[in-house]
SEKOLGU-981522 format. One record per residue: residue in one letter; chain; x, y, z of N, C-alpha, C, CB in turn. Coordinates in steps of 0.05 Angstrom, whole numbers, plus 32768, in hexadecimal, padded with zeros to 4 digits. Glycine has a CB too. Layout:
% SEKOLGU-981522
[r A,A,[X,Y,Z],[X,Y,Z],[X,Y,Z],[X,Y,Z]],
...
//
This chain:
% SEKOLGU-981522
[r M,A,[8011,7FE8,8000],[8000,8000,8000],[8012,8019,8000],[7FED,8000,8018]],
[r S,A,[800B,802B,7FEF],[801A,8044,7FEE],[800C,8059,7FFF],[801B,804E,7FD1]],
[r D,A,[801A,8070,8002],[800F,8086,8012],[7FF3,808F,8009],[8022,809E,8011]],
[r F,A,[7FE3,8094,801C],[7FC8,809F,8018],[7FB5,808D,8009],[7FCA,80BA,800B]],
[r S,A,[7FBB,8073,8008],[7FA9,8060,7FFB],[7F98,8053,8012],[7FB8,804A,7FEB]],
[r S,A,[7F81,8047,800A],[7F70,803B,801E],[7F63,8022,8014],[7F5A,804F,8027]],
[r I,A,[7F5D,8010,8027],[7F4F,7FF7,8022],[7F37,7FF7,8035],[7F61,7FDE,8026]],
[r A,A,[7F1F,7FF4,802B],[7F07,7FF4,803B],[7F03,7FD9,8048],[7EEE,7FFB,802A]],
[r P,A,[7EF1,7FD8,805C],[7EEB,7FBE,8069],[7EE0,7FAA,8056],[7ED7,7FC2,8080]],
[r G,A,[7EE7,7F90,805A],[7EDC,7F7B,804A],[7EEB,7F76,8030],[7EC0,7F80,8044]],
[r V,A,[7F01,7F83,802C],[7F11,7F7F,8013],[7F21,7F65,8017],[7F24,7F97,800D]],
[r T,A,[7F21,7F54,8003],[7F30,7F3B,8003],[7F46,7F3C,7FEE],[7F1D,7F23,7FFE]],
[r T,A,[7F5E,7F35,7FF7],[7F74,7F34,7FE4],[7F7E,7F17,7FE3],[7F8B,7F47,7FED]],
[r G,A,[7F87,7F10,7FCB],[7F91,7EF5,7FC7],[7FAF,7EF2,7FCB],[7F8A,7EEB,7FAC]],
[r G,A,[7FBB,7F05,7FD8],[7FD8,7F04,7FDD],[7FE4,7F20,7FDA],[7FE5,7EF1,7FC9]],
[r N,A,[7FFC,7F21,7FCF],[800A,7F3B,7FCC],[7FFD,7F4C,7FB6],[8027,7F36,7FC5]],
[r I,A,[7FF5,7F64,7FBD],[7FEA,7F77,7FAA],[7FF8,7F92,7FAE],[7FCB,7F7A,7FAC]],
[r S,A,[7FF6,7FA3,7F9A],[8002,7FBE,7F9C],[7FEC,7FD3,7F98],[801A,7FC1,7F88]],
[r I,A,[7FEA,7FE6,7FAA],[7FD6,7FFB,7FA8],[7FE5,8016,7FA7],[7FC2,7FFA,7FC0]],
[r G,A,[7FE1,8025,7F91],[7FEE,803E,7F8D],[7FE5,8054,7F9F],[7FEB,8046,7F70]],
[r E,A,[7FF4,806A,7F9F],[7FEE,8082,7FAF],[7FD2,808D,7FA9],[8003,8097,7FAB]],
[r F,A,[7FC4,8095,7FBE],[7FAA,80A2,7FBC],[7F95,8090,7FAF],[7FAC,80BC,7FAD]],
[r S,A,[7F98,8076,7FB0],[7F84,8063,7FA5],[7F73,8058,7FBB],[7F92,804D,7F95]],
[r A,A,[7F5B,804E,7FB3],[7F48,8043,7FC6],[7F3C,8029,7FBB],[7F32,8057,7FCD]],
[r V,A,[7F3B,8015,7FCD],[7F2E,7FFC,7FC6],[7F15,7FFB,7FD8],[7F41,7FE2,7FCB]],
[r S,A,[7EFD,7FFB,7FCC],[7EE4,7FFE,7FDA],[7EDA,7FE4,7FE7],[7ECF,8008,7FC7]],
[r L,A,[7EC5,7FE6,7FF7],[7EBA,7FD0,8007],[7EB6,7FB6,7FF7],[7E9F,7FD9,8012]],
[r G,A,[7EBF,7FA0,8003],[7EBA,7F86,7FF8],[7EC7,7F7F,7FDE],[7E9D,7F83,7FF5]],
[r A,A,[7EDA,7F8F,7FD5],[7EE8,7F89,7FBC],[7EFA,7F71,7FC0],[7EF8,7FA1,7FB2]],
[r N,A,[7F00,7F62,7FAA],[7F12,7F4C,7FAA],[7F28,7F52,7F97],[7F03,7F31,7FA3]],
[r V,A,[7F41,7F4F,7FA0],[7F58,7F54,7F8F],[7F6A,7F3C,7F8F],[7F68,7F6E,7F99]],
[r I,A,[7F70,7F30,7F78],[7F80,7F17,7F77],[7F9D,7F1D,7F7A],[7F7A,7F08,7F5D]],
[r H,A,[7FAD,7F09,7F7F],[7FCA,7F0B,7F84],[7FD8,7F18,7F6C],[7FD5,7EEF,7F89]],
[r G,A,[7FEB,7F29,7F73],[7FFC,7F35,7F5E],[7FF1,7F4D,7F50],[8003,7F20,7F4B]],
[r I,A,[7FDA,7F56,7F57],[7FCD,7F6D,7F49],[7FD9,7F87,7F52],[7FAF,7F6D,7F4E]],
[r K,A,[7FDC,7F9A,7F3F],[7FE6,7FB5,7F45],[7FD0,7FC8,7F3E],[8000,7FBB,7F35]],
[r I,A,[7FC8,7FD9,7F52],[7FB4,7FEE,7F4F],[7FC3,8008,7F4D],[7F9F,7FED,7F66]],
[r G,A,[7FBF,8017,7F38],[7FCE,802F,7F33],[7FC8,8046,7F46],[7FCA,8039,7F17]],
[r K,A,[7FD7,805C,7F43],[7FD3,8074,7F53],[7FB9,8081,7F4D],[7FEA,8088,7F4F]],
[r H,A,[7FAC,808D,7F62],[7F94,809D,7F60],[7F7D,808D,7F53],[7F9A,80B6,7F4F]],
[r S,A,[7F7C,8073,7F57],[7F67,8062,7F4C],[7F53,805A,7F62],[7F73,804A,7F3E]],
[r V,A,[7F3B,8053,7F59],[7F26,804A,7F6C],[7F1B,8030,7F61],[7F10,8060,7F6E]],
[r I,A,[7F18,801C,7F74],[7F0C,8002,7F6D],[7EF0,8002,7F7A],[7F1D,7FEA,7F77]],
[r G,A,[7EDC,7FFD,7F6B],[7EC0,7FFF,7F75],[7EB9,7FE8,7F88],[7EAD,7FFE,7F5E]],
[r T,A,[7EA4,7FED,7F97],[7E9A,7FDA,7FAB],[7E93,7FBF,7F9E],[7E81,7FE6,7FB9]],
[r G,A,[7E9C,7FA9,7FAB],[7E96,7F8F,7FA2],[7EA3,7F86,7F88],[7E79,7F8D,7F9E]],
[r S,A,[7EB6,7F95,7F7E],[7EC3,7F8E,7F65],[7ED7,7F77,7F69],[7ED2,7FA7,7F5A]],
[r T,A,[7EDD,7F69,7F54],[7EF2,7F54,7F54],[7F07,7F5D,7F40],[7EE6,7F38,7F4D]],
[r V,A,[7F1F,7F62,7F4A],[7F35,7F6D,7F39],[7F46,7F55,7F30],[7F46,7F82,7F48]],
[r L,A,[7F46,7F50,7F16],[7F55,7F39,7F0B],[7F6C,7F42,7EFA],[7F42,7F29,7EFA]],
[r T,A,[7F6D,7F5C,7EF3],[7F84,7F67,7EE3],[7F8D,7F80,7EF0],[7F7B,7F6C,7EC5]],
[r N,A,[7FA6,7F89,7EE8],[7FB1,7FA1,7EF3],[7F9F,7FB9,7EEB],[7FCE,7FA5,7EE9]],
[r I,A,[7F9E,7FCD,7EFD],[7F8E,7FE5,7EF9],[7FA0,7FFC,7EF4],[7F7A,7FEA,7F11]],
[r D,A,[7F9B,800C,7EDF],[7FAC,8023,7ED8],[7FA9,803A,7EED],[7FA5,802D,7EBD]],
[r D,A,[7FBB,804E,7EEA],[7FB9,8066,7EFA],[7FA1,8077,7EF2],[7FD3,8077,7EF8]],
[r Y,A,[7F96,8085,7F05],[7F81,8099,7F00],[7F68,808E,7EF2],[7F8C,80AF,7EEE]],
[r V,A,[7F5E,8077,7EFC],[7F45,806C,7EF1],[7F32,8063,7F08],[7F4B,8054,7EDF]],
[r V,A,[7F19,805F,7F01],[7F05,8052,7F12],[7EFE,8038,7F05],[7EEC,8065,7F17]],
[r A,A,[7F01,8022,7F14],[7EFB,8007,7F0A],[7EE5,7FFA,7F1B],[7F14,7FF5,7F08]],
[r Y,A,[7ED3,7FEC,7F0E],[7EBC,7FE1,7F1D],[7EB3,7FC7,7F0F],[7EA5,7FF5,7F1F]],
[r G,A,[7EA8,7FB5,7F1E],[7E9C,7F9D,7F12],[7EAB,7F83,7F18],[7E99,7FA0,7EF5]],
[r T,A,[7E9F,7F6D,7F0D],[7EAC,7F53,7F10],[7EAD,7F46,7EF5],[7E9C,7F41,7F24]],
[r P,A,[7EC3,7F46,7EE8],[7EDD,7F51,7EF0],[7EDD,7F6F,7EEE],[7EF4,7F45,7EDF]],
[r A,A,[7EEE,7F7C,7EFD],[7EEF,7F9A,7EFD],[7EF8,7FA4,7EE2],[7F03,7FA3,7F13]],
[r K,A,[7EE9,7FB7,7ED8],[7EEF,7FC5,7EBE],[7EF0,7FE3,7EC3],[7ED9,7FBE,7EA9]],
[r I,A,[7F01,7FF0,7EB4],[7F03,800D,7EB7],[7EE9,801A,7EAC],[7F1C,8018,7EA7]],
[r I,A,[7EDD,802A,7EBE],[7EC4,8037,7EB5],[7EC7,8055,7EB0],[7EAE,8033,7ECA]],
[r R,A,[7EDD,8060,7EBA],[7EE3,807C,7EB4],[7EFE,8083,7EBD],[7ECE,808F,7EC0]],
[r E,A,[7F08,8099,7EB2],[7F23,80A3,7EBA],[7F1F,80B9,7ECF],[7F32,80AE,7EA2]],
[r R,A,[7F34,80BE,7EDF],[7F34,80D3,7EF3],[7F49,80E8,7EED],[7F39,80C7,7F10]],
[r K,A,[7F47,80FF,7EF8],[7F5B,8115,7EF5],[7F64,811D,7F10],[7F4F,812D,7EE5]],
[r D,A,[7F7B,812A,7F12],[7F84,8134,7F2C],[7F6F,8146,7F38],[7F9F,8143,7F28]],
[r G,A,[7F69,8142,7F51],[7F56,8153,7F5F],[7F39,8149,7F5E],[7F57,816E,7F54]],
[r D,A,[7F34,8133,7F4E],[7F19,8128,7F4D],[7F12,811C,7F69],[7F16,8112,7F37]],
[r K,A,[7EF8,811E,7F70],[7EEF,8111,7F88],[7EED,80F3,7F83],[7ED4,811D,7F92]],
[r Y,A,[7EEE,80E3,7F98],[7EEE,80C6,7F94],[7ED4,80BC,7F8A],[7EF4,80B9,7FAE]],
[r L,A,[7EBD,80C9,7F8F],[7EA4,80BF,7F86],[7E98,80D0,7F71],[7E90,80BC,7F9D]],
//
């Protein structure tokens, strides 16, 4: 976990993962072993992350897909 990143309650990880600065993994998400979540990214509630997530995106679903991009200063929701 990098500085200012967060993991909500109920998140399950399958082993070693990397979470970039200012990123958030929401309630009940599942992240498999070896996944890298980029800087300033948000993983939606209940999502299952099977592939690496780029910087500055919001990803949601099972499997998690990028649904939009973020910019510096955007609010998390």
